[in-house]
N, C-alpha and C positions, 0 to 999 in steps of 0.2 A: 672270255671273261664275263665273268655272271653280272648285271647287274642287280639292283634291288628290285626286287618283283619279278625277277626271271627266275625262270625254271627248265634247266636242261636236262634230259634225259636220256638213255640210252637202253635199250632191251637187248640182254645177250643170253645165251645160250650157254650154260657149264655141261660139264663131261655128262653122256647120257644124250644128248642133242646133236643133229645135224647143224653147221652153222647157216647154211640157208636150206628151207624146207617149204614146198608147197603143200598145204594141205590137203590130206589123201580125197578128201570129197570134191574138191574142185579138179584134181587131177582124174579124178573116174569122170567126172562130169564131161571133162574135156575128151576123154577118151570115149566116152558115149556118143559126144555129140558129133566126133569125125567119124565112128564107126555107121553113125546114121546116114551120114551125107555121101558114104561110099555105097552106102547097101541101098539110097534111094538112087544114086545117080545122078545126084542134082548139080554136086559141085565138082570142080576139076580136079582131075586126075594127079593125086600127089607123088611127088619124088622119094627117094629112099632118101633119111637124113644123113648128112656128112659128118664128119666128125666137129666140125666148124659152129654145127649148128644145135647141138647139144652139149649138155654135161650131165657129170653124175653126181648124186645125192644118196644121203643114206637114209633111209626107213628110220622111223624111230624105235627104240629097243624095246622088244618085247619081255616077257616076265622072264625067262632062259639067258638072258643079256646077249642075245642074238640080234642080226639086222640085218639087210639087205640092200644090196648098192644097184641103184635104177639110176636110167637114163632119163634126163629129162630137159625137152626141147628149150632152147631159149623163146623163141615165137610158137605158141600153140598153134596148131593148124598148118603149117608149111611143109610139113614133109611129115612122112611115115617111115615103118620101118626101123624102129629103135631098138637096140639091144635088148635081148632079154634080161630081165633080173638074176643077179647071181650073188651068192652068197656073200655077207660082207665080213669085215674084221668084226671081232670080238669089241662089245662095247668099250672094256677099258681100254683098248690100244689107244696109242698116241705116239708123236715122232719126238725126238728130242729138238732142240733149240736148235736152228741153223738149219732145219731141215722141214721140208713140206710132205703132204701126203699126195704121191700121185695116185689119182682115181683109177687111173686105165688101169693099170697093175696091181694098186693098192700096196704099194710098197714104199718107205720114207725114203726120200732122196734129198741131196744137200742142195740149198740154194746157189743160184750162180751168183757170181761175182756182182759186185753194184746191187746185192738184194740181201734182205737178211728176214729171218723169222725169230719169232719165240718159242716155236714148236708146239706147245699145249697153250700157248695166248696169243692174244695180239694185242697191237701199240697203235694208239692215236698219239701223233706228234705234228702234223701237218695242218695246218687251219687257216690255209689259205680260202677254204671254203668249209661248210659245215660236213663232217663226215656222213657216209652213210647209216643210217640207225640211228640218228640224234635228231631231236626235236627241241625249237627252242621258243618257251611260250611266255609270252607276257601278260600276267594278269592278277586279279587279286588275291591270289593264294588260296582260294577256297576249293581246290581240288581236293576230291576225296576219291581216291584209285581204288580198286578192288582187288588192291595188294595188301598183302600182309607188311608192315612196315618191319624193318630189320630190331629186334629188341635191344640188341647189343648197344651199350653206350659209343661203341667205337665209330658209329653214325656220325657223332659230333666233331667236327674240326675246330680246330684253334685258330684265332689269329696269328699273324707273324708278322713282325718287323725284321725279322736277321734274313731273308732272301728266301728261297724256295726249301720246301718242307714235304717229307711225303707222309701219306697216308695212308693206310689200307685199312680195307674190309674186308671180312668174310661173305662169300656167299653162299647162299642155301643152292643145292641139287635142284635142277631143274630150271626153268624160266626166270629171269631175275630181269627187274625194273629201277636201274639207277636214276639216282636224281642228284643235279646239284641245286641246290634251291639254297639264295641269299635272305638271312632272316636279318641281321644286322644290318646298322644304318646310321649315319652320322647326322643327329638333329643341328650340331651348333656350325657346320657346317654348310655352304649351299652345293658343294660338289660332294658327293661320297666318294668314299676311296674304292677303288674297283676291286674285284674278288678275280683272280687270274688264275686258272689251269693250263698247265704246260705241255703236258703230256699223260696218257691215261693207259695204262697196261694192266691186262687182265688175262689173267692165268685160272688155267682148268678147264679151257674148251674141249671139246673132242678132238677137233685134228684142225689142220691148216692146211687148205688144200692148194696154197701157192704162197710165195714169199711175196715181201714188199719190197719196193723200190728204195734204195738211200734217198733220203728228201733232199733236197738243194744245201749246198754247202758242208756236207757229209759225204762220205765214201764206203765202199768194201773192197778191199782190195785181194781178196780171196774167197775160194768158194767154202759154204758153211757157215756163213756168220750168223751171228746172233744179235749182232748189234752193229752201227756204222760209226764210223769214226768223223769228229768235226774236222775240217780242213784246217792247218795252222793259218796264222797271220800271214796277212800278204799273198793270199792264196783264194781259191773259191773252186765252185764246182756244181754242174748241172743235176739233176734228177737223175738219180739210178747209175751214176759215175763211179767207175772203180778207183781213180785217181783223180787229184786236185791238180787246178792250174795255175801257175804262177803268174802273179799281175807284173803288169808292166811296171819297167823302173817310176815311171811319173804317176802311179795310181798304188794304193794301199788297199787293204780290207784288214778287217778284224777276224779274229778267230770265228771259224764257223759261218763263213760269208759265202752268198750265193753267188755276189757280184764284187768287183772292184770300184772304188771312186778316185776319181782325179785328185792329186795331191795341191793343196793349197798353197800359196806362199806362206813363209813364216811371217808370223808378227808378235808383238810383246805379248802377247796373249797364251802362245804356246812355250813359256818357258816362265820358272819360277827360282827366287832364292831361299837360300836356307846357310845355317852356320854348323860349322865342325864344332865336335867337343872342346873343351878348352886343353890344350897343350901345356906343356910343363912351365912356360915362360907365362900362363895365364892370360893368352891370347886365343882368339877362335877367327877362323878365316869366312868371309862371305863367299857362298858358292851359289853360282847360276847352274840352273838344271832344266834341260826341255822335259816338257810334261811327256809323261809315257801313256800310251805307244806314242812315238814320233809318228804324225801324220802329215807333216809341211814339209816344205821344200827349202832350202837356203840358197837353190841356184835359179830361183824364178827372179825374174824384174822383179824389185821392191821389197824382197824377203830382207826380214832383219838377221844380224849374227848376233850369234849367242855374247853378251856381255862378258868380259874377262870377268874371271874367279881369280881368288887368293889375296886381297885385301882384307887385312889383319887388323883386329881391333880388340879393346881389352874385355876381357871376360866380363860379364856381368856377373854381381856378387851372387851367394849361393842364397837360396831360398830361406824364411825365417825356418829357424830350428834345425839349419845345416851347418856345417863348417866344412872351410876349402881346406883340403890335404895336401900334402910336398907335391903331388905332381896335380896339382890344381883340380882334383875332382871334388865333388862336393857329398858328404858322408851325413848321416844323422846324429844328433847330440845325445848322448846316452839319458836314459829317464833321471829324472830329478835335476837336471839341465835344461837352461833356454839358450837363444842364440838369434840373435837379428842377421843373420846368413855371415858372418865371419866367422869367431869364436864363440865357442862354447863356453857358458856361466853358469854356476850352480845357485840354485833358487836360495833366497835367503831364508833363513830361519821366522816360522810362520806363515811361510810361501808354499806352493805346491806349482809344478809346471801344467799349464792349461794344455792338454795335450789335442792334437788336430793336425791337418795337412792345409798349409797356404801356400800357394803357386805364384808366385807375381814375377820372376824372372824364369825367363825361356830359353836356355841356351841348349839344352838338351831335354827329350822329353822324360819324365819321372818315370822309374821301373814299373809303378802301378797303373799306369796310363799306355794303351796302345791305340793305333789309327789305322785305317784302311777305305778301301771305297768300294762303296756298293753300286752295282748298275741300277740305273732305273729304269731302264728297258726290260732286260731278262733277270734284274735280282741274283745277279751271279755276284762275289767278291771276288775282286779282280789284285788281290794282292800287292795294292798299291799304296801310295803314302796319301794319306788325304789330309792332313794338316802338317804345317812346316811350323818352327821354332824360330822365331825372329827379335830374340832379346827383351824386349819389353811386354810383348805379346805371343799368340800362338795364332794362325791365320791357315785358311783352307788351301790347299794348292790347287791346282788346275789338274780336273780329271780329264776321263778321256773321252766325254760328251760330258755337255751342260747340264745335264737331267740325272747325272750321278750323283750318289749321296756321300758327301764326305764326311766319314764317322770318325768320331773320339770318345772313347770310352775310359771312365776311369773307375776303379773297383776298390771298392772301402771292405777290410775282411770282417769289421765289425764296430762298436761301438762301445764306449765307457760312461756311460750318462750319469750324473750326479745323485746321489741317494736318494735325496727329496724329490726327485724328479718319478723315480724308480716306484717310491711308495704310492704315489698316486696312478689310479687306475682310469682317470678320465682326461688328466693331461697326459698325452702319451708321448709329447715331444722328449726323444733322447740326444736329439743334435739337429744341426742344420745345415746346409751346404749354400753358399752364398757367392755368386762369379759376376764380373763384372764384362760385358760385353758388348761388342756395336756389330751393327751391319751395313755394307755398301752396297745398293743393287742397284739395277737400271732397268728390271722386269720384274717380275713375279716371284722372286726368290721366297725362300721359307727358311727358317732355323727353327729345328723340333729339340725339345729338351725331353729324355725321355729317362726312366727309373725301373730298373728290375731287382727283384730279390732273390735269392736262394738258386741263382742262375736262371729265372724264370724268363720267360719272355719279355722283353722290354714293353714298357707301358705309357703312351705319351702322355706328358704331363702340363708342358706349355708350348705354343706355337707363334714364332714372331714372323709375320709378312713382311716384306719389302724391307726398305734402309728405317734403321733405327738408330738412335743415336745413341751416345756411351752411356749406359744406364748399368744396374746393379739389379738383380732377380735373388729372392732366397726362396728356398724350399725345406719344407720343415720335414724331419724323418720321424717317424713315428714306430718304427719297429727296429728293434737291436737283432740284425744279423747279417749277412754278406748281402753288400748292397752294391749295384754297379750304375753310374751315371752315364748317358749317353749323350754327346750331341751330333747332330746331324742336320749339314747344310744342304741342301739343293738350289742350283742357280734357277730353274726354270723346269715346270711340271711338265713343259710338251718332249713329246719324243722325239728327240732331234739329237743324232749322231754326230755332233759339231763340237766346235767351241770357239762360240760368238762372246759371251760373257764372262771370260775368265777375270776380270778384273772384278766383278762381284762379288765380295769376298764376306767371311765373317771373321771378326775379333774377338779373341778372348784375353782380356787382360790380367786377370785373377782369380784363383780357385779358393774358397775358404771352406775346409771340412770340421766342425768342431766335434769335442768329444772323441776320437777315434783312437780305437785300441791299437796300441804298439805306435801311437803315432809321435809327433815332435813337438816341442813347445818355443813359441816366439815369445813368451812373456811368462810371468809367475801370478799368480794369484793369491790373495789371502786365504787362510784357512784357519779352523778351528783347532786350538790345540789342546792335546790331550797328555797330562801329565804322565811321567812314567819314570821306571828306575835310573834309563839311561838318557832321560830329560824329557823333553817335550817332542812332540810328533802330532802331524796333522791327523784329525779327523773329522768325520762328517759331523755337522750339527743336526739336530732332531727336524724333523719335518716342519716348516711354518719359521723354523728359526733363522734370522739373519745373523752375519758373521760382524763385530764389531772389527773395525779397520788397526785401530790402535792396540786393546789389547786382548783381541784372538777368542773373545770369548763369546757364546753364543743366546742372543736375546729373543726372546717371542714375540711375533708381529702386533702391533695393537688391534683390538677387536674389531670387525669390519673392514679387514685390509686381506690382500693378499700378498705373496711374496714371489718375485720376479727369480724364478730357480734359477737362470743362467747367470744373474749378476747379484747375488746374495749378501750385498755388502752396504752396511750401514743401515738405519731405521728407512732412507729414502726409497730402501728396495721394496719395502710395502706398500703396497700400491691400494689406497681406499677402493672399496664396492661402490657400485651404483646405486642411487636411490632404489629403496623396493628389496636391497638383498643383503644378505649376509655372507659370511665367509664359512668355508667347512672345517672341518677340525683340523687338519693339515695346513690350513690357509694357503692352498692351491688354486682354488676355484670359487668364486660369488657364485650363488644361487638363491633363489625364492622358494621359500617353503609354504608356498602359496595361500599366504596371508598377504593383506594389503590395507595400511590404512590412510585414511585422506583427511585433511584438518579444515574446516571452513568456521568463518566467524561465528556461525548460530550451532553449529555441532561438529561431529568427529564422525566418519563413514570409516567402519571394519569392514573388508571383505575375505572370504576364505573360498579358495577357488580348488581348494579338496578335491570335489566331483569332477573336476577337469586336469586332475593330472596323469589318469591314463593317456597313450598315445592314441591318437586319433587319423585317419588315412581321407583324402580329398583327391578326387582326380579332376582335373580341368577338362574344357569342350576339346572334343576331337579335333586335331589335326591332320593334316596330309604333307607327304614328302611330293616331289615335283613326279614321281611316278603314280601317286594318288594312293600309296599304301599308308592306310588310317594308324594314328598313334595317340596316344593320352599323356599329359604331364601328371605324374602322380606323385602328392607328397604327404610325408608323414611327418606330424607334428607331437610334441610333447611340451606340455607348456613350463610344468613347473615341478617342484617336491622331488622325492627320491634321493634327498641329500645331494642333488647337483648331477646325478649320472645323466648320461645322455641315453635317453632310451629309444628313439626313432631309429630305424635300420632300413636301409635301401641297397638292393643287391644287384648284381649283373650273371644272369645266369645264362647268358649266349653263347661267351666266346670256350668256357671249358666246365662243361656240366659235370667232367669226370672226376673233380677234385671229390675227394670223400666229405661227406656231412663233418663239420667241427675244423675243417682243414681249409679256409678260403683262403684263395690265393692273394696275392696284391691286388689291389683295387678293387677286388670283385664284393666287397662289402662295408658299407660306411656306416658310421655310427655319428649320430648327432642331433642336436636339440630339432632341428626341424631339416629334411632332406629331401630330395625329387629323384625320382627314376621316371623312365619313357618305359611306358607300355604298350605293349604290340595285343591285343587281345586274342584269343581263340581262334575266332573266327577268321582271322587274317592270316593267323602261321601255319594253321592247319592242324595246330598240336591238341591234345586235351587242357594245356594249361597255357596262361600267358606269358610271355615272353618281358623279361624285364632288364634294361640294360642301360648304361651310360648314368651311375647312380652319383649324384651331385650333393656336397653337403651346402647348407645355407646358411646355419647355426651351428656355431661352436662355443660361443661365448655369450652368456647372459649379460650384457651391459648395465641393466636397470629398468625399474618400474616404475611408471608414473603416468599421470593422468595430461603430461605435456605433451605435443605434436613434436619434438625435436629433443635429442638427447644425443649426445655425444656425435655432431654431425650428423645423425640418421635424422629424418622425416617422415612422417606418417600422415599423410595429406588427407583433412577430412573428408574432400569432394571426393576422392576415389569412392567410399561408401554412400548408401543413404543417408542422411543427416539423422544424429539419434530425436527422438521427440519427446521422450521421459523427463528432460533437466537433469539427469545423472551422466557426469561426463564418463566417455569411454576408458579403461584401464588398458594402458599400451605396455607389453612387454617388445622390450629391444634387444635383438641380436646381432654378432656379426661374426663372419666365418673368416676363419684362416688362409682359404685359396684365394691369391692373389692373381689373377690373372692379366692378359694382356688389356680386355677391355674393362675391367673391375681391377683398376690399380690400388684402390685400397679395401678388397675383397670384397664380398656379396655381404649384405644386411638383410636383416626380415624383422618385420614387425607385426604382431598378433594384438588385434584391438579386441578387447573383451568387453561386451556390452551386456548390459543388463535389459533382460527380455522375459518379463515375467511369464510369457504363455508357451514360451521353449522349453519342456522339460529336460533335465541332464540325458546327455549331454549337450544338448542343442543342438546349433547347424554352423557348420565352416562355409564362409563367401569368399569367391576371389573379386577383386576389382571388376564393376562392369567393363570398362575399356580397357582392360588387360586381362583377357582372360585365362592367360597362363602365370597370373599370379603378378606379372612384373612388367612393367612399360618399357625396361632399357636392360634390362639383362641383369641387372648388378643388384639393385632395392626390390623384395618381395615383400607383399602385405596382404594380410589375412585378415577376415572380421569373424569372429567368433560370439554370438549370439545364444545367451542361456539364460535360465532362471539363476543357475548358481554363480553366475556373474552379478548378482544383485548383491547390495551391500546386505551387510547382517541386521538384523530387527533390534530395535532398540526402542527405548521409552516415547522417542518421538514420533515414532511410527503407528502408535494407536492413542485412541481418545475416548472417555468414560461418557456414557449416556446414563443420566440419572432419573429411573421413574418417578411419577408422582407417590404421595403417602396413602397408602389402601390398608384400613386396619390397623393403624401404628406400626406397619410394616414399607420400608423405602427399598426399592434393588438399585444396585450401580453396575452396569453392564460394559465391558470392555471392548473394542471393535478396532478393525485395521482401518487406517486411514485409505479411501481410495482415491486412484490406482494404488493398490499395493505394491511398493518400489522395495521389497527386502525379501530375504532368504535367509531361511535359519535364524541365529543369534537367539533372543531372548522370546519367550511364548506368550500369548496372552494371559492376562494376570484371571482369576478365576471371579464367578460373578460374587460381589458382596452384598450382604443384608444385613440392615440397619432398622432399629426402632425407634419410630417418629410420633410426635403429636398431629391430632389434626387441625383443620384451621379454625373450628369453631370453638376449641379451647382458648388458642391463641387471642381470638377476635374478642371474648368475654375478658380475658385478661388486659386487655386494649383498653377497653370501654371502662374497665372498672379505674385502670392507672389514670385515665384522662379525664375522669370525671372527680376525683381526690384533686389533680391538679389545678383544676379550673374553679374547685373552691379553697385551694389554699391561695392562690391569687388574689380571689376577689378580698378574702380576710386581709390580705395584707396591703391590699389598693386601699380601703375604708381607713385604716389603721394610719398610715401615711397620711393622706388628706387630711384626717382629724388633727396630728402634730401640725401639720402647714398652717391651719388655721390659727391655733396657739401661737405660733412664731409672729404671725402677720399681727398679729394684736398687739402684742408684746413692742413690735417694732411701731406700729403707728403711735400708739400711746407716748413713747419717747418723744417723738417727733412734735407732737402737739405743743407739749409743754415748753418746748424751747419757745423764746422770743426773739426777734429782731429788731434794733431801732437802732438809728442813724449810723448804720454800718458796725454798732459795738454789739457784742454778745450779750444778749438780754440775760436778764437775772434770774435764775431759776425759781419756778412756782415749787416744783419738787423734783429732786435728780431721781427717784427711781419710784416707783409703786410701793405706797407703804402698806406695811404688814398689817396684813385683815382686810387689806380691798378687795373687791370684786372687780374684777378685772371686765366683766362681761356687762356688770350692771353702767358702769359710766361710759363705755362706748355705745356712740350715736351715731348710726346710718344715716345718711340725710335720702337714700333710696334705695328702696328693695331689689337686689339685683339675684340670678340663678346662678347656679354653681358655673357655669362656662361662661356667663357674663363677669363675675368677678375674675375669671381667671385671665380673660381678656384686658378687662381692666386694670390688673395687676403687669400684663406686660406693657400694655401701652404707656403707660405713665414712667417709663424707663427712658431718663434723657441720653443722648444720644453720647455725652461723656461718659455713661456708664452708672450713674446714680438712680434713684429711685425719686421722681417727681408725686409727692402727696399733698392734697390741700391740708392747710393748717389754720389755724384761727390765732390771734394773737391775744394776749392778754389783757391788750385795752377793749378789744372788741373790734378792733379794726377789721378790713377787708380781707378775705382770704388772701393769702401768699403761696404761693407755688415754690418751693425748695427744692 
């Protein structure tokens, strides 16, 4: 087993090299030193070497293909008088399988019983200790050996979930150094999955000078064996055995065991129940069976007995889309009809069958499903039943040991997606699988769900650990090809060959796969009708059209809506797009065309993010595994535009680099708006290029674009990034991913804050949250900040102002400048400088003085005129009053009722005193009585005293 960061290597010499060879220089020095000791007489006298004190080796082949056999002492300096070198066999000589080369007479002889050989090869299959020639290194993988690596792509190995697989590599002539180096690891789980090496066989070596003993648990019962046979169950063998020994009756062993174990007393964990197929009467029998292999004993004290079988019950109905025949078997309904598990019914006019597979009754295992058990210790299939039917569910049976994988596989030949889905290259959903399951566990059980495409290796999609209540899971199928779905349940990950947790089970209640080719129907759905000579038949609506249930006609979805392709019935199937987005031509997705508008009470801000439409990449800070291996989270983002096409691509180039370009395998490449991959830098892997692995989609759908921090349940906390200080709010793009995981029940989400930063030229800079260096704080919600000058609003008339110069020589200039700081980009340009003709201030001063003078003269003349007029009116009034008489309160007789014609008013007016103009005005105002009438001095006609009236 090689852990991440470990490297195992083996030095192997192929044809033309000896199996073990001491360098000739060392041998010469050794012999020279021995001769020196003998000649000097300083050392003890050496005895002649015995056959047990030396062995034979071949020298290196010369240019003619010849070599010599020489004797080499086991311990230099202990003996002398070695046999003389003799001519060796030709370099191309080799022995057959089951034989070894006897170096004494240089002839091939068969292996003895209990031993084996590969002839021209060697095998390593015992791992109690590291075999001779191996070295295990734990380093940072920055090794650079002085060896040329094999350029063949066959050096790359693939991961496997199907048990042991064989891998072969062509070796070069001469010395070869073989490395087993692990470069893939799991970031999402704390415990990396191990890399296991079961055996290593090398062929093409020059010779084998000895046979290898059979390892414990195997035997060779005849001479000349090229391999050892495993011992059958309930038997064992030691190393180098010629036969196996039977276990005692109270003990047991598995196939290929080196010892026997004591049989425990049987418990209820050692048996399970199942149902027989329905008989002609529509009944099934409940059967109890011992788990295979049976390792318990019924004769021990406290052992339980197998419950009685044969209880009959009514068979459950057939699954939807099937009907029950006369012999109580279930057969699929023909196309164009449907059933609920009883009888087939033709689809009404104007409808079509919704073909698929729906399994919810489990009396027998469907024909397109199979079950088996995979050993969790040696990864071999055991030919056992891993899942058993139980009426309304299917559950995991008791395996040979608790760490076995209980496998259930469903194979679907292909799919028939609706035409509207096939026309959309971005919405890749062609079908979906939904299953309802439950796990009941007392320890660390795990349920795996895996998907394989075109018979390729299953790829794990989701894992559930521990007990999980009854729940459903849906997986979107994006490729129309033969697909296999696999469920694998392991009760414990510990390598224990026992049954302690048989009561820990996984149950599947129902499995529903849509749009299956050659599937059956449980119901009929409305379809669009097409008139023809023979009546009306079903047809497909154009992309973006929904079906009216009543009339069967097609109607286009309203603007800014997308159509739910798998439920295209009624206008309610047209889902509105989010803010800041619009639909594509076929109403399959909402996208943003890199424009955005924001209205405020004072103005409207318009944005154009076209300069940010290309994909950009961003790497998080370095992270380290438990072994100290450095890696990075690498993000690829595509913001907007491109008619809604997803432009970000993340790949996995670790597990299979031999797939031709353009034929990427299942889950080897992911296309999304935002995706993430794990990058191991070149200085860590030891290769020229970095390794990219574990691609994950973070954004499959654009939800909307807004300046609000929350949209559709997704929040972009402002505190994750430094606050913006320019007064322009960030524009936030909200995305969702289709991947629903155990920890992210609603799928992953992504927000990209686009912030105006005039100092950062296009494309600007991308930032991850300071408190969450990998872009996420919870593993489900990812956040990014994109600062760029291209994120500023488009320039408008509100972003500049005018500066007017003074009038010089009759010319005045108006200059337009941007307001500082400039918080806009693109949009309108500054107007050109405007030049106008103007009058100087001296001219306007003269005009003003002249106008003022004329106005003053006019006001003076008017004042004099009205003053003169007022004097005349005052005199007339006084004259009338003085001519009136008042006696005994009777009205006096009028001396005169008016000024006679020809009288001179001014000659008869007598002033008692001389007063100035202001004095007269004062007198006039003071003579007014409180009741509002004038009070003037008058003389009576009789010449009496003055009276005030």
